[in-house]
Structure formats: C-alpha cells, structure tokens
N, CA, C and O atoms as a GROMACS GRO file, in nm:
protein
  560
    1MET      N    1   7.143 -16.853  20.502
    1MET     CA    2   7.203 -16.792  20.388
    1MET      C    3   7.118 -16.817  20.260
    1MET      O    4   7.106 -16.729  20.175
    2ALA      N    5   7.064 -16.935  20.250
    2ALA     CA    6   6.983 -16.971  20.131
    2ALA      C    7   6.859 -16.886  20.114
    2ALA      O    8   6.818 -16.855  20.002
    3LYS      N    9   6.797 -16.847  20.232
    3LYS     CA   10   6.685 -16.767  20.228
    3LYS      C   11   6.703 -16.631  20.168
    3LYS      O   12   6.610 -16.573  20.111
    4VAL      N   13   6.824 -16.578  20.181
    4VAL     CA   14   6.856 -16.450  20.120
    4VAL      C   15   6.921 -16.466  19.988
    4VAL      O   16   6.879 -16.404  19.891
    5TYR      N   17   7.024 -16.549  19.982
    5TYR     CA   18   7.106 -16.564  19.856
    5TYR      C   19   7.027 -16.610  19.742
    5TYR      O   20   7.041 -16.553  19.634
    6THR      N   21   6.943 -16.711  19.755
    6THR     CA   22   6.878 -16.776  19.644
    6THR      C   23   6.777 -16.680  19.573
    6THR      O   24   6.774 -16.670  19.451
    7PRO      N   25   6.698 -16.610  19.654
    7PRO     CA   26   6.603 -16.513  19.579
    7PRO      C   27   6.682 -16.397  19.509
    7PRO      O   28   6.640 -16.348  19.404
    8ILE      N   29   6.790 -16.357  19.567
    8ILE     CA   30   6.871 -16.249  19.503
    8ILE      C   31   6.927 -16.301  19.370
    8ILE      O   32   6.922 -16.231  19.269
    9VAL      N   33   6.980 -16.420  19.371
    9VAL     CA   34   7.037 -16.473  19.246
    9VAL      C   35   6.934 -16.500  19.146
    9VAL      O   36   6.960 -16.479  19.028
   10VAL      N   37   6.816 -16.544  19.182
   10VAL     CA   38   6.709 -16.571  19.086
   10VAL      C   39   6.663 -16.438  19.028
   10VAL      O   40   6.643 -16.427  18.907
   11TYR      N   41   6.645 -16.339  19.109
   11TYR     CA   42   6.597 -16.206  19.056
   11TYR      C   43   6.701 -16.140  18.968
   11TYR      O   44   6.665 -16.074  18.870
   12LEU      N   45   6.830 -16.156  19.000
   12LEU     CA   46   6.939 -16.107  18.918
   12LEU      C   47   6.938 -16.178  18.782
   12LEU      O   48   6.957 -16.115  18.678
   13ALA      N   49   6.918 -16.306  18.786
   13ALA     CA   50   6.919 -16.384  18.659
   13ALA      C   51   6.800 -16.338  18.569
   13ALA      O   52   6.814 -16.330  18.447
   14ILE      N   53   6.685 -16.310  18.630
   14ILE     CA   54   6.571 -16.264  18.556
   14ILE      C   55   6.606 -16.119  18.501
   14ILE      O   56   6.568 -16.084  18.390
   15ALA      N   57   6.676 -16.041  18.580
   15ALA     CA   58   6.718 -15.912  18.531
   15ALA      C   59   6.816 -15.922  18.420
   15ALA      O   60   6.806 -15.845  18.324
   16VAL      N   61   6.911 -16.013  18.426
   16VAL     CA   62   7.005 -16.039  18.312
   16VAL      C   63   6.935 -16.072  18.189
   16VAL      O   64   6.976 -16.028  18.081
   17CYS      N   65   6.829 -16.147  18.198
   17CYS     CA   66   6.751 -16.192  18.085
   17CYS      C   67   6.666 -16.074  18.023
   17CYS      O   68   6.661 -16.060  17.901
   18PHE      N   69   6.602 -15.995  18.106
   18PHE     CA   70   6.501 -15.898  18.051
   18PHE      C   71   6.547 -15.753  18.054
   18PHE      O   72   6.506 -15.677  17.966
   19VAL      N   73   6.625 -15.711  18.143
   19VAL     CA   74   6.670 -15.570  18.150
   19VAL      C   75   6.743 -15.521  18.022
   19VAL      O   76   6.718 -15.408  17.979
   20PRO      N   77   6.829 -15.601  17.960
   20PRO     CA   78   6.889 -15.560  17.837
   20PRO      C   79   6.799 -15.525  17.727
   20PRO      O   80   6.839 -15.452  17.636
   21TYR      N   81   6.674 -15.574  17.728
   21TYR     CA   82   6.576 -15.536  17.629
   21TYR      C   83   6.558 -15.388  17.612
   21TYR      O   84   6.534 -15.337  17.502
   22PHE      N   85   6.570 -15.316  17.731
   22PHE     CA   86   6.553 -15.171  17.730
   22PHE      C   87   6.678 -15.095  17.694
   22PHE      O   88   6.670 -14.975  17.666
   23PHE      N   89   6.794 -15.161  17.693
   23PHE     CA   90   6.920 -15.089  17.674
   23PHE      C   91   7.002 -15.135  17.554
   23PHE      O   92   7.090 -15.063  17.506
   24VAL      N   93   6.973 -15.256  17.505
   24VAL     CA   94   7.053 -15.304  17.393
   24VAL      C   95   6.969 -15.297  17.260
   24VAL      O   96   6.850 -15.331  17.256
   25ASP      N   97   7.034 -15.253  17.160
   25ASP     CA   98   6.960 -15.236  17.034
   25ASP      C   99   6.928 -15.363  16.965
   25ASP      O  100   6.818 -15.381  16.915
   26ASP      N  101   7.025 -15.456  16.962
   26ASP     CA  102   7.004 -15.582  16.893
   26ASP      C  103   6.973 -15.696  16.992
   26ASP      O  104   7.038 -15.801  16.987
   27TYR      N  105   6.876 -15.677  17.080
   27TYR     CA  106   6.835 -15.772  17.183
   27TYR      C  107   6.777 -15.895  17.114
   27TYR      O  108   6.688 -15.887  17.030
   28VAL      N  109   6.834 -16.014  17.157
   28VAL     CA  110   6.783 -16.143  17.116
   28VAL      C  111   6.754 -16.220  17.242
   28VAL      O  112   6.843 -16.246  17.323
   29PHE      N  113   6.625 -16.258  17.259
   29PHE     CA  114   6.579 -16.315  17.388
   29PHE      C  115   6.662 -16.444  17.418
   29PHE      O  116   6.714 -16.460  17.528
   30SER      N  117   6.673 -16.534  17.317
   30SER     CA  118   6.741 -16.665  17.351
   30SER      C  119   6.887 -16.646  17.391
   30SER      O  120   6.941 -16.723  17.470
   31GLU      N  121   6.952 -16.539  17.334
   31GLU     CA  122   7.087 -16.503  17.381
   31GLU      C  123   7.097 -16.463  17.524
   31GLU      O  124   7.185 -16.507  17.598
   32TRP      N  125   7.006 -16.380  17.562
   32TRP     CA  126   7.011 -16.328  17.703
   32TRP      C  127   6.955 -16.428  17.803
   32TRP      O  128   6.990 -16.427  17.921
   33LEU      N  129   6.866 -16.513  17.752
   33LEU     CA  130   6.818 -16.628  17.839
   33LEU      C  131   6.937 -16.719  17.868
   33LEU      O  132   6.957 -16.763  17.981
   34TYR      N  133   7.015 -16.747  17.764
   34TYR     CA  134   7.134 -16.834  17.784
   34TYR      C  135   7.227 -16.771  17.886
   34TYR      O  136   7.273 -16.837  17.980
   35ARG      N  137   7.254 -16.640  17.865
   35ARG     CA  138   7.344 -16.564  17.967
   35ARG      C  139   7.287 -16.571  18.113
   35ARG      O  140   7.360 -16.585  18.211
   36ALA      N  141   7.156 -16.560  18.119
   36ALA     CA  142   7.089 -16.567  18.255
   36ALA      C  143   7.110 -16.705  18.314
   36ALA      O  144   7.134 -16.718  18.434
   37LEU      N  145   7.102 -16.808  18.232
   37LEU     CA  146   7.120 -16.947  18.278
   37LEU      C  147   7.269 -16.965  18.322
   37LEU      O  148   7.297 -17.025  18.426
   38ILE      N  149   7.365 -16.911  18.241
   38ILE     CA  150   7.502 -16.922  18.277
   38ILE      C  151   7.517 -16.845  18.418
   38ILE      O  152   7.586 -16.897  18.505
   39PHE      N  153   7.461 -16.740  18.436
   39PHE     CA  154   7.475 -16.668  18.559
   39PHE      C  155   7.418 -16.752  18.673
   39PHE      O  156   7.476 -16.750  18.782
   40LEU      N  157   7.308 -16.825  18.656
   40LEU     CA  158   7.258 -16.904  18.760
   40LEU      C  159   7.350 -17.025  18.794
   40LEU      O  160   7.362 -17.066  18.910
   41VAL      N  161   7.413 -17.077  18.693
   41VAL     CA  162   7.505 -17.188  18.718
   41VAL      C  163   7.631 -17.139  18.788
   41VAL      O  164   7.683 -17.205  18.879
   42ILE      N  165   7.679 -17.026  18.748
   42ILE     CA  166   7.802 -16.978  18.820
   42ILE      C  167   7.773 -16.935  18.954
   42ILE      O  168   7.857 -16.947  19.044
   43SER      N  169   7.649 -16.880  18.977
   43SER     CA  170   7.611 -16.825  19.108
   43SER      C  171   7.578 -16.939  19.212
   43SER      O  172   7.568 -16.916  19.332
   44CYS      N  173   7.563 -17.049  19.160
   44CYS     CA  174   7.516 -17.167  19.240
   44CYS      C  175   7.618 -17.194  19.351
   44CYS      O  176   7.736 -17.214  19.324
   45PRO      N  177   7.570 -17.196  19.480
   45PRO     CA  178   7.662 -17.215  19.591
   45PRO      C  179   7.694 -17.358  19.610
   45PRO      O  180   7.776 -17.389  19.696
   46CYS      N  181   7.632 -17.453  19.533
   46CYS     CA  182   7.663 -17.592  19.544
   46CYS      C  183   7.807 -17.625  19.526
   46CYS      O  184   7.859 -17.710  19.598
   47ALA      N  185   7.874 -17.564  19.434
   47ALA     CA  186   8.012 -17.585  19.400
   47ALA      C  187   8.091 -17.564  19.534
   47ALA      O  188   8.177 -17.646  19.567
   48LEU      N  189   8.062 -17.456  19.608
   48LEU     CA  190   8.135 -17.423  19.726
   48LEU      C  191   8.098 -17.525  19.836
   48LEU      O  192   8.182 -17.575  19.910
   49VAL      N  193   7.967 -17.551  19.842
   49VAL     CA  194   7.921 -17.634  19.959
   49VAL      C  195   7.967 -17.773  19.941
   49VAL      O  196   7.986 -17.843  20.040
   50ILE      N  197   7.986 -17.821  19.819
   50ILE     CA  198   8.031 -17.962  19.794
   50ILE      C  199   8.181 -17.971  19.788
   50ILE      O  200   8.240 -18.063  19.844
   51SER      N  201   8.242 -17.878  19.723
   51SER     CA  202   8.384 -17.889  19.692
   51SER      C  203   8.474 -17.879  19.818
   51SER      O  204   8.572 -17.952  19.828
   52ILE      N  205   8.444 -17.789  19.912
   52ILE     CA  206   8.525 -17.776  20.027
   52ILE      C  207   8.529 -17.901  20.112
   52ILE      O  208   8.639 -17.945  20.147
   53PRO      N  209   8.414 -17.964  20.150
   53PRO     CA  210   8.418 -18.088  20.226
   53PRO      C  211   8.486 -18.200  20.151
   53PRO      O  212   8.556 -18.281  20.212
   54LEU      N  213   8.467 -18.207  20.020
   54LEU     CA  214   8.537 -18.307  19.936
   54LEU      C  215   8.689 -18.291  19.940
   54LEU      O  216   8.767 -18.386  19.939
   55GLY      N  217   8.725 -18.163  19.944
   55GLY     CA  218   8.878 -18.142  19.953
   55GLY      C  219   8.926 -18.185  20.084
   55GLY      O  220   9.037 -18.240  20.091
   56TYR      N  221   8.852 -18.167  20.193
   56TYR     CA  222   8.894 -18.220  20.322
   56TYR      C  223   8.900 -18.368  20.321
   56TYR      O  224   8.998 -18.427  20.366
   57PHE      N  225   8.793 -18.433  20.269
   57PHE     CA  226   8.787 -18.578  20.265
   57PHE      C  227   8.901 -18.635  20.184
   57PHE      O  228   8.961 -18.734  20.224
   58GLY      N  229   8.931 -18.574  20.067
   58GLY     CA  230   9.043 -18.610  19.991
   58GLY      C  231   9.172 -18.608  20.068
   58GLY      O  232   9.250 -18.704  20.068
   59GLY      N  233   9.192 -18.490  20.137
   59GLY     CA  234   9.307 -18.476  20.218
   59GLY      C  235   9.328 -18.582  20.326
   59GLY      O  236   9.438 -18.635  20.345
   60LEU      N  237   9.216 -18.610  20.399
   60LEU     CA  238   9.215 -18.712  20.507
   60LEU      C  239   9.247 -18.850  20.447
   60LEU      O  240   9.320 -18.929  20.507
   61GLY      N  241   9.190 -18.876  20.330
   61GLY     CA  242   9.216 -19.001  20.268
   61GLY      C  243   9.362 -19.019  20.220
   61GLY      O  244   9.421 -19.126  20.232
   62ALA      N  245   9.413 -18.914  20.166
   62ALA     CA  246   9.544 -18.917  20.119
   62ALA      C  247   9.643 -18.934  20.230
   62ALA      O  248   9.741 -19.008  20.219
   63ALA      N  249   9.617 -18.862  20.343
   63ALA     CA  250   9.704 -18.875  20.466
   63ALA      C  251   9.698 -19.011  20.515
   63ALA      O  252   9.803 -19.070  20.542
   64SER      N  253   9.583 -19.067  20.529
   64SER     CA  254   9.568 -19.197  20.591
   64SER      C  255   9.634 -19.305  20.497
   64SER      O  256   9.687 -19.405  20.544
   65LYS      N  257   9.628 -19.283  20.372
   65LYS     CA  258   9.695 -19.378  20.277
   65LYS      C  259   9.851 -19.379  20.295
   65LYS      O  260   9.921 -19.476  20.265
   66ASN      N  261   9.898 -19.263  20.345
   66ASN     CA  262  10.047 -19.249  20.374
   66ASN      C  263  10.074 -19.268  20.517
   66ASN      O  264  10.184 -19.235  20.562
   67GLY      N  265   9.978 -19.323  20.598
   67GLY     CA  266  10.006 -19.361  20.732
   67GLY      C  267   9.986 -19.245  20.837
   67GLY      O  268  10.022 -19.257  20.954
   68ILE      N  269   9.929 -19.137  20.790
   68ILE     CA  270   9.903 -19.030  20.882
   68ILE      C  271   9.759 -19.017  20.914
   68ILE      O  272   9.677 -18.995  20.824
   69LEU      N  273   9.725 -19.030  21.039
   69LEU     CA  274   9.584 -19.035  21.076
   69LEU      C  275   9.549 -18.902  21.149
   69LEU      O  276   9.618 -18.858  21.240
   70PHE      N  277   9.437 -18.840  21.102
   70PHE     CA  278   9.379 -18.724  21.172
   70PHE      C  279   9.248 -18.761  21.230
   70PHE      O  280   9.172 -18.839  21.172
   71LYS      N  281   9.220 -18.704  21.346
   71LYS     CA  282   9.094 -18.723  21.413
   71LYS      C  283   8.987 -18.658  21.339
   71LYS      O  284   8.873 -18.703  21.349
   72GLY      N  285   9.010 -18.559  21.265
   72GLY     CA  286   8.910 -18.494  21.177
   72GLY      C  287   8.976 -18.374  21.096
   72GLY      O  288   9.094 -18.342  21.113
   73ALA      N  289   8.893 -18.314  21.012
   73ALA     CA  290   8.948 -18.208  20.929
   73ALA      C  291   8.989 -18.082  21.009
   73ALA      O  292   9.075 -18.004  20.968
   74THR      N  293   8.924 -18.067  21.122
   74THR     CA  294   8.962 -17.946  21.208
   74THR      C  295   9.112 -17.956  21.244
   74THR      O  296   9.182 -17.854  21.246
   75TYR      N  297   9.161 -18.076  21.271
   75TYR     CA  298   9.303 -18.093  21.303
   75TYR      C  299   9.393 -18.069  21.186
   75TYR      O  300   9.507 -18.024  21.202
   76MET      N  301   9.342 -18.098  21.068
   76MET     CA  302   9.423 -18.060  20.950
   76MET      C  303   9.439 -17.907  20.937
   76MET      O  304   9.544 -17.858  20.897
   77ASP      N  305   9.332 -17.834  20.973
   77ASP     CA  306   9.344 -17.688  20.970
   77ASP      C  307   9.441 -17.639  21.075
   77ASP      O  308   9.510 -17.538  21.056
   78LYS      N  309   9.446 -17.708  21.187
   78LYS     CA  310   9.529 -17.662  21.303
   78LYS      C  311   9.681 -17.680  21.262
   78LYS      O  312   9.768 -17.618  21.322
   79LEU      N  313   9.712 -17.765  21.160
   79LEU     CA  314   9.854 -17.787  21.124
   79LEU      C  315   9.919 -17.652  21.074
   79LEU      O  316  10.041 -17.636  21.082
   80LYS      N  317   9.842 -17.564  21.028
   80LYS     CA  318   9.900 -17.436  20.976
   80LYS      C  319   9.958 -17.348  21.088
   80LYS      O  320  10.036 -17.256  21.066
   81GLU      N  321   9.911 -17.386  21.215
   81GLU     CA  322   9.957 -17.301  21.337
   81GLU      C  323  10.074 -17.369  21.396
   81GLU      O  324  10.133 -17.312  21.488
   82VAL      N  325  10.117 -17.488  21.350
   82VAL     CA  326  10.229 -17.556  21.412
   82VAL      C  327  10.355 -17.495  21.372
   82VAL      O  328  10.377 -17.476  21.252
   83ASN      N  329  10.445 -17.462  21.466
   83ASN     CA  330  10.576 -17.411  21.429
   83ASN      C  331  10.690 -17.501  21.489
   83ASN      O  332  10.806 -17.486  21.452
   84THR      N  333  10.655 -17.588  21.575
   84THR     CA  334  10.750 -17.688  21.631
   84THR      C  335  10.680 -17.826  21.643
   84THR      O  336  10.563 -17.837  21.680
   85MET      N  337  10.753 -17.925  21.612
   85MET     CA  338  10.708 -18.061  21.625
   85MET      C  339  10.805 -18.142  21.707
   85MET      O  340  10.924 -18.138  21.676
   86VAL      N  341  10.764 -18.212  21.805
   86VAL     CA  342  10.846 -18.296  21.889
   86VAL      C  343  10.818 -18.443  21.865
   86VAL      O  344  10.703 -18.487  21.873
   87MET      N  345  10.926 -18.523  21.834
   87MET     CA  346  10.900 -18.662  21.810
   87MET      C  347  10.955 -18.740  21.940
   87MET      O  348  11.047 -18.697  22.010
   88ASP      N  349  10.891 -18.854  21.961
   88ASP     CA  350  10.919 -18.928  22.089
   88ASP      C  351  11.023 -19.030  22.071
   88ASP      O  352  11.064 -19.087  22.172
   89LYS      N  353  11.072 -19.061  21.953
   89LYS     CA  354  11.174 -19.158  21.926
   89LYS      C  355  11.152 -19.300  21.980
   89LYS      O  356  11.246 -19.378  21.992
   90THR      N  357  11.027 -19.331  22.011
   90THR     CA  358  10.991 -19.467  22.063
   90THR      C  359  10.933 -19.551  21.948
   90THR      O  360  10.904 -19.669  21.966
   91GLY      N  361  10.917 -19.490  21.830
   91GLY     CA  362  10.856 -19.564  21.722
   91GLY      C  363  10.706 -19.538  21.711
   91GLY      O  364  10.644 -19.585  21.615
   92THR      N  365  10.646 -19.468  21.801
   92THR     CA  366  10.503 -19.446  21.798
   92THR      C  367  10.461 -19.369  21.673
   92THR      O  368  10.360 -19.400  21.611
   93VAL      N  369  10.538 -19.273  21.639
   93VAL     CA  370  10.501 -19.187  21.525
   93VAL      C  371  10.550 -19.255  21.395
   93VAL      O  372  10.479 -19.253  21.295
   94THR      N  373  10.667 -19.313  21.397
   94THR     CA  374  10.726 -19.370  21.281
   94THR      C  375  10.672 -19.503  21.239
   94THR      O  376  10.648 -19.528  21.121
   95LYS      N  377  10.651 -19.591  21.338
   95LYS     CA  378  10.604 -19.727  21.315
   95LYS      C  379  10.464 -19.757  21.355
   95LYS      O  380  10.408 -19.860  21.318
   96GLY      N  381  10.405 -19.665  21.433
   96GLY     CA  382  10.272 -19.689  21.485
   96GLY      C  383  10.264 -19.787  21.596
   96GLY      O  384  10.159 -19.843  21.625
   97VAL      N  385  10.382 -19.808  21.660
   97VAL     CA  386  10.388 -19.909  21.770
   97VAL      C  387  10.424 -19.828  21.893
   97VAL      O  388  10.525 -19.758  21.895
   98PHE      N  389  10.338 -19.840  21.998
   98PHE     CA  390  10.366 -19.778  22.123
   98PHE      C  391  10.485 -19.854  22.203
   98PHE      O  392  10.499 -19.976  22.195
   99LYS      N  393  10.559 -19.781  22.271
   99LYS     CA  394  10.662 -19.835  22.356
   99LYS      C  395  10.656 -19.758  22.489
   99LYS      O  396  10.646 -19.636  22.488
  100ILE      N  397  10.662 -19.822  22.597
  100ILE     CA  398  10.657 -19.756  22.726
  100ILE      C  399  10.802 -19.751  22.775
  100ILE      O  400  10.868 -19.854  22.788
  101LYS      N  401  10.848 -19.635  22.802
  101LYS     CA  402  10.985 -19.616  22.851
  101LYS      C  403  11.001 -19.642  22.998
  101LYS      O  404  11.098 -19.707  23.038
  102ASP      N  405  10.912 -19.595  23.080
  102ASP     CA  406  10.930 -19.603  23.223
  102ASP      C  407  10.792 -19.599  23.295
  102ASP      O  408  10.700 -19.533  23.248
  103ILE      N  409  10.780 -19.669  23.405
  103ILE     CA  410  10.656 -19.656  23.479
  103ILE      C  411  10.691 -19.615  23.619
  103ILE      O  412  10.781 -19.671  23.682
  104GLU      N  413  10.621 -19.518  23.666
  104GLU     CA  414  10.645 -19.471  23.806
  104GLU      C  415  10.524 -19.498  23.888
  104GLU      O  416  10.416 -19.446  23.858
  105VAL      N  417  10.536 -19.574  23.987
  105VAL     CA  418  10.420 -19.614  24.071
  105VAL      C  419  10.409 -19.514  24.193
  105VAL      O  420  10.505 -19.493  24.266
  106ILE      N  421  10.289 -19.456  24.209
  106ILE     CA  422  10.270 -19.366  24.318
  106ILE      C  423  10.153 -19.425  24.404
  106ILE      O  424  10.041 -19.444  24.356
  107GLY      N  425  10.182 -19.449  24.521
  107GLY     CA  426  10.081 -19.510  24.611
  107GLY      C  427  10.142 -19.619  24.705
  107GLY      O  428  10.262 -19.621  24.735
  108ASN      N  429  10.054 -19.706  24.748
  108ASN     CA  430  10.099 -19.806  24.841
  108ASN      C  431  10.149 -19.939  24.783
  108ASN      O  432  10.188 -20.029  24.857
  109TYR      N  433  10.147 -19.949  24.648
  109TYR     CA  434  10.195 -20.074  24.587
  109TYR      C  435  10.343 -20.065  24.546
  109TYR      O  436  10.395 -19.957  24.519
  110SER      N  437  10.405 -20.176  24.542
  110SER     CA  438  10.545 -20.174  24.490
  110SER      C  439  10.530 -20.187  24.343
  110SER      O  440  10.422 -20.218  24.293
  111LYS      N  441  10.640 -20.164  24.271
  111LYS     CA  442  10.641 -20.166  24.122
  111LYS      C  443  10.598 -20.305  24.071
  111LYS      O  444  10.519 -20.318  23.978
  112ASP      N  445  10.656 -20.408  24.137
  112ASP     CA  446  10.621 -20.548  24.095
  112ASP      C  447  10.479 -20.579  24.117
  112ASP      O  448  10.417 -20.641  24.030
  113GLU      N  449  10.418 -20.541  24.231
  113GLU     CA  450  10.277 -20.567  24.253
  113GLU      C  451  10.192 -20.493  24.152
  113GLU      O  452  10.100 -20.551  24.093
  114PHE      N  453  10.222 -20.366  24.130
  114PHE     CA  454  10.152 -20.286  24.032
  114PHE      C  455  10.152 -20.348  23.897
  114PHE      O  456  10.048 -20.365  23.834
  115MET      N  457  10.275 -20.384  23.850
  115MET     CA  458  10.284 -20.445  23.717
  115MET      C  459  10.212 -20.581  23.706
  115MET      O  460  10.158 -20.615  23.600
  116THR      N  461  10.211 -20.658  23.816
  116THR     CA  462  10.132 -20.780  23.811
  116THR      C  463   9.987 -20.755  23.794
  116THR      O  464   9.921 -20.823  23.715
  117PHE      N  465   9.934 -20.658  23.866
  117PHE     CA  466   9.792 -20.623  23.844
  117PHE      C  467   9.764 -20.564  23.702
  117PHE      O  468   9.669 -20.602  23.633
  118LEU      N  469   9.849 -20.474  23.665
  118LEU     CA  470   9.835 -20.414  23.532
  118LEU      C  471   9.842 -20.509  23.418
  118LEU      O  472   9.763 -20.498  23.324
  119LEU      N  473   9.938 -20.608  23.419
  119LEU     CA  474   9.942 -20.705  23.316
  119LEU      C  475   9.824 -20.801  23.318
  119LEU      O  476   9.782 -20.850  23.213
  120ALA      N  477   9.771 -20.828  23.438
  120ALA     CA  478   9.653 -20.913  23.438
  120ALA      C  479   9.532 -20.840  23.387
  120ALA      O  480   9.447 -20.903  23.324
  121ILE      N  481   9.520 -20.716  23.409
  121ILE     CA  482   9.410 -20.635  23.356
  121ILE      C  483   9.411 -20.625  23.200
  121ILE      O  484   9.308 -20.630  23.132
  122GLU      N  485   9.539 -20.609  23.150
  122GLU     CA  486   9.551 -20.573  23.007
  122GLU      C  487   9.573 -20.704  22.925
  122GLU      O  488   9.582 -20.695  22.802
  123SER      N  489   9.583 -20.818  22.984
  123SER     CA  490   9.625 -20.936  22.913
  123SER      C  491   9.527 -20.980  22.805
  123SER      O  492   9.572 -21.046  22.712
  124LYS      N  493   9.400 -20.950  22.809
  124LYS     CA  494   9.303 -20.990  22.704
  124LYS      C  495   9.272 -20.876  22.605
  124LYS      O  496   9.200 -20.898  22.508
  125SER      N  497   9.326 -20.753  22.629
  125SER     CA  498   9.292 -20.642  22.544
  125SER      C  499   9.372 -20.642  22.422
  125SER      O  500   9.487 -20.688  22.424
  126THR      N  501   9.316 -20.590  22.309
  126THR     CA  502   9.381 -20.574  22.179
  126THR      C  503   9.420 -20.433  22.150
  126THR      O  504   9.475 -20.404  22.044
  127HIS      N  505   9.395 -20.347  22.240
  127HIS     CA  506   9.428 -20.200  22.219
  127HIS      C  507   9.578 -20.181  22.211
  127HIS      O  508   9.651 -20.246  22.286
  128PRO      N  509   9.629 -20.093  22.123
  128PRO     CA  510   9.769 -20.079  22.105
  128PRO      C  511   9.843 -20.042  22.230
  128PRO      O  512   9.957 -20.085  22.245
  129ILE      N  513   9.784 -19.964  22.326
  129ILE     CA  514   9.851 -19.933  22.448
  129ILE      C  515   9.863 -20.053  22.538
  129ILE      O  516   9.963 -20.074  22.607
  130ALA      N  517   9.753 -20.135  22.536
  130ALA     CA  518   9.755 -20.262  22.616
  130ALA      C  519   9.866 -20.352  22.566
  130ALA      O  520   9.936 -20.416  22.646
  131LYS      N  521   9.884 -20.358  22.430
  131LYS     CA  522   9.987 -20.444  22.376
  131LYS      C  523  10.123 -20.388  22.422
  131LYS      O  524  10.211 -20.466  22.460
  132ALA      N  525  10.142 -20.261  22.421
  132ALA     CA  526  10.271 -20.199  22.471
  132ALA      C  527  10.291 -20.239  22.617
  132ALA      O  528  10.403 -20.274  22.655
  133ILE      N  529  10.188 -20.234  22.699
  133ILE     CA  530  10.206 -20.269  22.838
  133ILE      C  531  10.239 -20.418  22.851
  133ILE      O  532  10.317 -20.456  22.939
  134MET      N  533  10.182 -20.503  22.766
  134MET     CA  534  10.205 -20.646  22.776
  134MET      C  535  10.359 -20.673  22.737
  134MET      O  536  10.415 -20.773  22.784
  135ARG      N  537  10.421 -20.593  22.660
  135ARG     CA  538  10.560 -20.607  22.624
  135ARG      C  539  10.661 -20.569  22.730
  135ARG      O  540  10.780 -20.596  22.716
  136ILE      N  541  10.612 -20.504  22.838
  136ILE     CA  542  10.694 -20.464  22.948
  136ILE      C  543  10.734 -20.584  23.039
  136ILE      O  544  10.646 -20.655  23.087
  137PRO      N  545  10.859 -20.605  23.063
  137PRO     CA  546  10.893 -20.712  23.164
  137PRO      C  547  10.844 -20.674  23.295
  137PRO      O  548  10.838 -20.555  23.327
  138ILE      N  549  10.804 -20.775  23.380
  138ILE     CA  550  10.748 -20.744  23.515
  138ILE      C  551  10.856 -20.669  23.595
  138ILE      O  552  10.826 -20.569  23.661
  139ARG      N  553  10.978 -20.716  23.589
  139ARG     CA  554  11.090 -20.650  23.665
  139ARG      C  555  11.163 -20.559  23.574
  139ARG      O  556  11.207 -20.598  23.466
  140GLN      N  557  11.177 -20.432  23.619
  140GLN     CA  558  11.248 -20.332  23.533
  140GLN      C  559  11.368 -20.285  23.614
  140GLN      O  560  11.445 -20.202  23.566
   0.00000   0.00000   0.00000
C-alpha cells in the first residue's frame, strides 16, 4: 500500500501548494504551503496504523485488569458473533479455579487404579488443571 499511497499523497500535497497559483487571485505561497502540510499530516496513515493496534492492546489490558483473559485480539473480534454463552457453574469462569465434576475411565484400568496413576503424574505440577486433579479424592 505504501508504494502507491505515499507517492499519491505527496504529489497531491505538491498540487495543493502550487496549483492554486493558477486559479486563485490572491495566492500567497506560505498560506498554501501550510495547507499542503496540513494535507500531509491528515493523509498520514500512521494514525490508522498505530491507533488500531493500540485500541486492541488497550482493550486486552482493560479486560485482563477485570479478570477476563483473551488469547489475542482476534478473539475479541469474535465476541461480536456470540449470541449464546454457556457457563459451567464450577467456578472456572467466575473464580478462575478449575473443578472436575466426574471422571470416566475407558480401558482396562479400574477407576481407583487410574486415579492412583493420574495423581502420581500430576503431583508435582503447578498447572491449574493439575491442581484441580489433585483436589479429587481417590475414591468417588
């Protein structure tokens, strides 16, 4: 875009400065140079290029300050498409603490054997899901 946009804006600014000389009776160079410079400032794409990402960063920052975490700005844009929201009522969304409601074991292990292995694997982890697993009693 810059290869096309920048030369066009520069040539238009030059035109704003010099073309009125041929059409305006009381042409004053300094006045039209000032207008051309204003045109350059207004036409600068930097405001768009900088302000939009800063708006997203501000939104992400404000959301995280209020306990809402987004994986990225793309997901903030996707919120406009949401028409239904389902809450899990386990506290994951409201408190940020995972709770496991039920475990179903599929395979050759009993639930007690599986839970023994799972608790041994997760015992040293600090991940929130591992902490939720550690809060599960072995026998359910």
